C-alpha positions in Angstrom: 0.0 0.0 0.0 1.3 3.5 -0.9 0.8 5.7 2.2 1.8 9.4 2.7 2.2 10.4 6.3 1.9 14.2 6.9 3.8 15.1 10.1 7.0 13.5 11.6 6.1 14.1 15.2 5.5 11.4 17.9 2.5 9.8 16.1 3.7 10.2 12.6 7.1 8.7 13.4 5.5 5.8 15.3 3.1 5.0 12.5 5.9 5.2 9.9 8.0 2.7 12.0 5.0 0.4 12.4 4.0 0.4 8.7 7.5 0.5 7.1 8.2 -2.9 8.7 5.2 -4.4 6.9 6.3 -3.8 3.3 4.3 -0.7 2.7 5.6 2.2 0.5 5.8 5.1 3.0 6.6 8.8 2.4 6.7 11.2 5.3 6.2 15.0 4.8 7.3 17.6 7.4 8.6 21.1 7.6 11.4 20.0 10.0 14.3 18.7 7.9 16.3 17.4 10.9 13.4 15.3 12.1 13.0 13.8 8.6 16.7 13.0 8.3 16.6 11.2 11.7 13.6 9.1 10.5 15.3 8.3 7.2 18.4 7.1 9.0 16.3 4.7 11.0 13.7 3.5 8.5 13.4 2.5 4.9 11.1 5.3 3.8 11.0 8.4 1.5 10.8 11.9 3.0 9.7 15.3 1.6 10.6 18.6 3.3 7.8 21.1 3.0 4.3 22.2 4.1 1.9 19.3 4.2 -1.1 21.1 2.8 0.6 22.6 -0.3 -0.4 20.8 -3.6 3.1 21.0 -5.0 4.6 19.2 -1.8 1.8 16.5 -1.9 2.6 15.9 -5.6 6.3 15.6 -4.8 5.3 13.0 -2.1 3.5 11.0 -4.7 -0.1 11.9 -4.0 -1.2 11.3 -7.6 -1.2 7.5 -7.0 -1.3 7.2 -3.2 -3.8 4.9 -1.6 -4.0 6.8 1.6 -3.1 10.2 3.2 -2.6 10.2 6.9 -2.5 13.8 8.2 -1.1 13.9 11.8 0.7 17.2 11.9 0.4 19.3 15.1 -2.1 21.7 13.3 -5.7 20.6 13.0 -6.2 23.2 10.2 -3.2 21.9 8.2 -4.5 18.3 8.6 -8.0 19.3 7.4 -6.8 21.4 4.4 -4.4 18.6 3.4 -7.3 16.2 3.1 -9.3 18.7 1.1 -6.3 19.1 -1.3 -5.8 15.3 -1.6 -9.5 14.9 -2.4 -9.9 17.8 -4.9 -6.6 17.7 -6.7 -5.4 14.1 -6.4 -8.6 12.1 -5.7 -6.9 10.1 -3.0 -9.1 7.2 -1.9 -8.6 7.3 1.9 -8.0 10.4 3.9 -7.4 10.2 7.7 -6.9 13.3 9.8 -6.0 13.9 13.4 -8.2 16.6 14.8 -7.8 17.7 18.5 -10.0 20.7 19.0 -13.4 19.8 20.4 -14.8 22.9 18.7 -14.4 21.1 15.3 -15.3 17.6 16.6 -18.7 18.6 17.9 -19.7 19.7 14.4 -19.8 16.4 12.5 -21.4 18.1 9.4 -18.0 19.7 8.8 -16.5 16.4 7.8 -18.6 15.4 4.9 -17.5 14.9 1.2 -19.3 18.2 0.4 -17.5 20.2 3.1 -14.1 18.8 4.4 -13.7 15.3 2.8 -12.1 13.5 5.8 -12.9 9.8 5.7 -11.7 9.0 9.2 -11.2 11.4 12.1 -8.8 10.5 14.8 -9.0 12.3 18.2 -6.1 11.2 20.4 -7.6 12.9 23.4 -10.9 10.9 23.1 -9.0 7.6 22.5 -6.9 8.2 25.7 -9.9 9.3 27.7 -11.8 6.1 26.8 -8.7 4.0 27.5 -8.2 5.6 31.0 -11.9 5.3 31.9 -11.8 1.5 31.3 -8.6 1.2 33.5 -10.4 3.0 36.3 -13.5 0.8 35.8 -11.4 -2.3 36.3 -8.9 -1.7 39.2 -5.9 -4.1 38.9 -6.0 -4.2 35.1 -3.0 -3.1 33.0 -4.9 -2.9 29.8 -8.6 -3.1 28.9 -9.4 -3.1 25.2 -12.8 -3.1 23.5 -13.9 -5.3 20.6 -17.3 -5.6 18.8 -18.6 -2.3 20.1 -17.7 -3.3 23.7 -19.4 -6.7 23.7 -16.0 -8.4 24.2 -13.0 -7.1 26.1 -9.4 -8.2 26.2 -7.8 -7.6 29.6 -4.2 -7.7 30.6 -3.3 -8.0 34.2 -0.5 -9.3 36.5 -1.2 -12.6 38.3 -0.6 -12.2 42.0 0.6 -14.8 44.5 -2.5 -16.1 46.3 -4.8 -15.8 43.2 -7.0 -18.9 43.0 -5.5 -19.9 39.5 -1.9 -19.1 40.3 0.2 -22.3 40.6 -2.5 -24.3 38.7 -2.9 -25.4 35.1 -5.0 -23.3 32.7 -7.4 -26.2 32.0 -8.6 -26.0 35.6 -10.0 -22.5 35.0 -13.4 -23.8 33.9 -13.7 -25.8 37.2 -13.1 -22.6 39.2 -15.7 -20.5 37.4 -18.3 -22.9 36.0 -20.7 -21.4 33.4 -18.3 -18.6 32.5 -16.5 -18.8 29.2 -13.1 -17.2 28.8 -9.9 -17.7 26.8 -6.3 -16.9 27.9 -4.9 -15.4 24.7 -1.3 -14.9 25.8 1.1 -14.9 28.8 4.2 -12.8 29.2 6.7 -14.2 31.7 9.7 -12.0 32.6 9.0 -10.1 29.3 9.0 -13.2 27.1 5.8 -14.5 25.4 4.3 -18.0 26.2 1.6 -19.5 24.0 -1.0 -20.8 26.4 -1.8 -24.5 26.4 -4.2 -26.4 28.8 -1.2 -27.7 30.7 0.4 -24.2 31.1 0.9 -23.3 34.8 0.2 -19.7 35.8 3.0 -18.2 37.9 2.9 -15.2 40.2 3.9 -12.0 38.3 2.9 -13.4 34.9 1.3 -10.8 32.7 -1.9 -12.6 31.5 -4.1 -11.4 28.6 -7.6 -13.0 28.5 -10.7 -12.5 26.4 -14.2 -12.7 27.8 -17.7 -11.2 27.3 -17.9 -7.8 29.0 -20.2 -9.0 31.8 -17.7 -11.8 32.8 -14.6 -9.7 33.1 -14.6 -9.3 36.9 -15.2 -13.0 37.6 -12.2 -13.9 35.5 -10.0 -11.2 37.0 -10.8 -12.6 40.5 -9.1 -15.9 39.5 -5.8 -14.3 38.8 -5.6 -11.8 41.7 -7.5 -10.6 44.7 -10.0 -8.1 43.3 -9.2 -4.5 44.2 -12.0 -2.5 45.8 -14.0 -0.4 43.2 -12.8 3.1 42.8 -14.6 6.1 44.4 -12.1 8.9 44.5 -10.1 10.1 41.5 -7.5 12.9 41.4 -6.4 14.3 38.1 -3.3 16.4 37.6 -3.6 18.6 34.5 -6.5 20.6 33.1 -5.6 20.4 29.4 -7.8 18.7 26.8 -7.3 15.2 28.2 -7.7 16.2 31.8 -10.9 18.1 31.2 -12.4 15.4 29.0 -11.5 12.8 31.6 -13.1 14.8 34.4 -16.2 15.3 32.3 -16.5 11.6 31.6 -15.8 10.5 35.2 -17.6 13.1 37.3 -21.0 11.3 37.1 -19.6 8.0 38.6 -16.8 9.1 40.9 -15.7 11.8 43.2 -13.4 13.8 41.0 -10.8 16.5 41.8 -8.6 18.2 39.3 -5.4 20.2 39.9 -4.1 22.8 37.4 -1.5 25.5 37.9 -3.1 28.0 35.4 -5.6 30.3 37.1 -7.6 31.2 34.0 -7.8 27.5 32.9 -8.8 26.4 36.4 -11.6 29.0 36.5 -12.9 27.9 33.0 -12.9 24.2 34.0 -14.7 25.0 37.3 -17.4 26.9 35.4 -17.9 24.1 32.9 -17.7 21.0 35.2 -20.1 21.5 38.0 -19.5 18.1 39.7 -15.7 18.3 39.6 -13.7 20.1 42.4 -11.1 22.2 40.7 -7.9 23.2 42.6 -5.3 25.7 41.4 -1.8 24.6 42.3 1.1 22.3 41.6 0.3 18.6 41.4 3.9 17.9 42.6 3.3 20.0 45.8 3.4 17.5 48.7 1.5 19.8 51.1 -1.4 20.2 48.5 -1.6 16.5 48.0 -1.7 15.8 51.7 -4.3 18.5 52.2 -6.5 16.8 49.6 -6.2 13.4 51.4 -4.0 11.7 48.8 -3.8 8.7 51.1 -7.5 8.0 50.5 -7.4 8.5 46.7 -8.1 5.4 44.7 -6.6 6.6 41.4 -4.2 9.5 40.7 -3.9 10.3 36.9 -1.1 12.7 35.8 -2.2 14.0 32.4 -0.3 17.3 31.8 1.7 18.0 28.6 5.0 17.6 30.5 6.4 14.0 30.8 8.7 14.9 33.7 5.9 16.6 35.7 3.7 13.6 35.1 6.3 11.1 36.3 7.3 13.1 39.4 3.8 13.9 40.5 2.7 10.3 40.0 5.7 8.9 42.0 5.0 11.4 44.8 1.3 10.6 44.9 2.1 6.8 45.1 4.7 7.5 47.9 2.1 9.5 49.8 -0.5 6.6 49.7 -2.5 6.8 46.5 -3.8 3.3 45.7 -3.1 3.4 42.0 -1.2 5.9 39.9 -1.2 6.5 36.1 1.0 8.8 34.1 0.7 10.0 30.5 4.2 9.7 28.9 5.0 10.7 25.4 8.6 9.6 25.2 8.7 5.9 24.4 12.1 5.4 26.3 10.5 6.6 29.5 7.5 4.2 29.4 9.3 0.9 30.3 11.6 2.8 32.6 8.8 4.1 34.9 6.5 1.1 34.9 9.2 -1.0 36.5 9.2 1.4 39.5 6.4 3.1 41.5 4.1 4.1 38.7 1.4 1.4 38.1 0.5 2.3 34.5 2.4 4.5 32.0 0.1 5.5 29.1 1.7 6.2 25.8 -0.6 8.5 23.7 0.9 7.6 20.3 0.7 3.9 21.1 -3.0 4.3 22.0 -3.7 6.3 18.8 -1.8 4.0 16.5 -4.4 1.2 16.9 -7.2 3.4 15.6 -5.0 4.3 12.5 -3.8 0.7 11.8 -7.4 -0.6 11.5 -7.7 1.5 8.2 -4.3 0.3 6.8 -4.8 -3.5 7.3 -5.7 -5.5 4.3 -8.9 -7.7 4.5 -11.8 -6.4 6.5 -10.1 -5.4 9.8 -12.3 -3.2 11.9 -10.3 -2.9 15.2 -6.6 -3.0 15.9 -5.0 -2.6 19.4 -1.3 -2.3 19.7 0.0 -4.1 22.8 3.2 -4.2 24.8 4.7 -1.1 23.1 3.7 -2.3 19.7 5.4 -5.7 19.8 2.1 -7.6 20.0 -1.3 -6.9 18.4 -4.9 -7.8 18.9 -7.2 -7.4 15.9 -10.9 -7.8 15.1 -11.4 -9.0 11.5 -14.7 -9.8 9.7 -14.9 -13.1 7.8 -16.4 -12.9 4.3 -17.2 -15.3 1.5 -17.8 -19.1 1.7 -15.8 -22.2 2.2 -14.6 -22.0 -1.4 -13.5 -18.4 -1.5 -12.3 -17.9 2.1 -9.6 -19.6 4.1 -11.6 -19.3 7.3 -15.4 -19.4 6.6 -17.0 -22.8 7.1 -13.9 -24.2 8.9 -13.4 -25.2 12.5 -10.5 -23.3 14.2 -8.4 -26.5 14.3 -8.6 -26.7 10.5 -7.3 -23.1 10.0 -3.6 -22.7 9.3 -2.9 -19.9 11.8 0.5 -18.2 11.6 2.9 -19.1 14.4 2.2 -17.4 17.8 -1.3 -16.4 16.7 -4.5 -17.4 18.6 -8.2 -16.9 18.0 -9.8 -15.8 21.2 -13.4 -15.1 20.5 -16.0 -14.8 17.8 -18.9 -12.4 17.8 -21.9 -13.5 15.8 -24.6 -10.8 15.9 -25.1 -10.2 19.6 -23.7 -13.6 20.6 -20.2 -13.8 22.0 -18.6 -17.3 21.4 -15.3 -18.0 23.2 -13.2 -19.9 20.7 -12.5 -23.7 21.0 -10.7 -26.0 18.6 -14.0 -27.2 17.1 -15.7 -23.8 16.8 -16.7 -23.2 13.2 -16.5 -19.7 11.7 -19.5 -18.4 9.7 -19.6 -15.7 7.1 -19.8 -12.2 8.6 -18.5 -13.4 12.0 -16.2 -10.9 13.8 -13.1 -12.9 14.7 -10.8 -11.6 17.5 -7.2 -12.7 17.2 -4.1 -12.1 19.3 -0.7 -11.9 17.7 2.3 -12.3 20.1 4.7 -11.6 17.2 3.5 -8.7 15.0 5.7 -9.8 12.0 3.0 -12.4 11.2 0.3 -9.7 10.6 0.6 -10.0 6.8 -0.2 -13.8 7.0 -3.3 -13.0 9.2 -4.4 -10.4 6.6 -4.1 -13.0 3.9 -6.3 -15.4 5.8 -9.2 -12.8 5.9 -8.9 -11.7 2.2 -11.5 -13.2 -0.1 -10.5 -15.1 -3.2 -11.0 -13.5 -6.6 -13.9 -15.9 -7.4 -16.0 -14.4 -4.7 -18.8 -12.1 -6.1 
């Protein structure tokens, strides 16, 4: 696929790295020549130095025969205009734009073919807000990912010593929770993947990813660790776009406090969010945190624009007694570094955003992609089309399907029914199939499985 990425920032660079490794023809456009050079030294891609919305620059980047334009510069306006130019001048089939300002996003009529022809809108702030809300809903989870419009969830958590299943074989799970269907999709032990078998014994500190219907998530979690008490009190550090959206989303279910150092911004948030207590101050101020009963706080989320401020305030909050702390961290190098310490969950905005972009790049009918473990693993939801003659999966039991190495099928969603996959489960046409890939290099083989033969009409 020929893809033009506009913007060589955090998201643009990460997407380029993800896609360049999958035999795509990638060109990156940016005004910053030094950033482009650094990318070209690292990846097998083309680069063009110039303004992403100028027709001459897009032509130079190969827009005349590009399959997709991915506009992820730091400017909403540049991204939108670039899509307009790609549509009007070059007739580019797929145009994806990152748009951050809620003032644009609340007017969906702007993004039509007659107005601004953007096929897919990506809002990183909304993606991260949804992601953090799910983590707060399931205390103890490291990742909670939605499939099939939330009917199925993939949950990653650390198995704790004393959990009912720890020290036992996986096949005993159904005896522990009779009547509840689940599938362990992958286990990471000391950072290395293990493909789960019935005889696999769960050890304390294993990172376990399981798939289950949404209503059964808590029951399965209780087998791997002692269930944490539900959250009541949430303290947010940072009143930017993410902090404000998160407060707005959470304030109906939890007691929410938000700290921001900017007086004007704090006043604006206090006026707009009636059920959130807004405090003006420094989130890394020990006295302020103690004054606000940090020791009784269930979740502390540091979501400012400053990685260092997020790391320090989250570490301080944990040390002062907050039950769970999360920090938003842009620099990939920091993420692994801090999660091995006092911070429970480090959230990488560009890793969270990449999944929503990849779903539109994958061949075959792939509707959802989630990037896992810093992009090394991937969970995807693909729709099976065709019949037994034209498809490699339709009409076949799972044991008949030649899955690539280290790939497992976790669940199938058929209409409103969630079917946890077993070796004899047969896939029907239009089923939504949820797969887990421990090694992302096999993604091309998975895509081929879900592509329909040329004889299918």
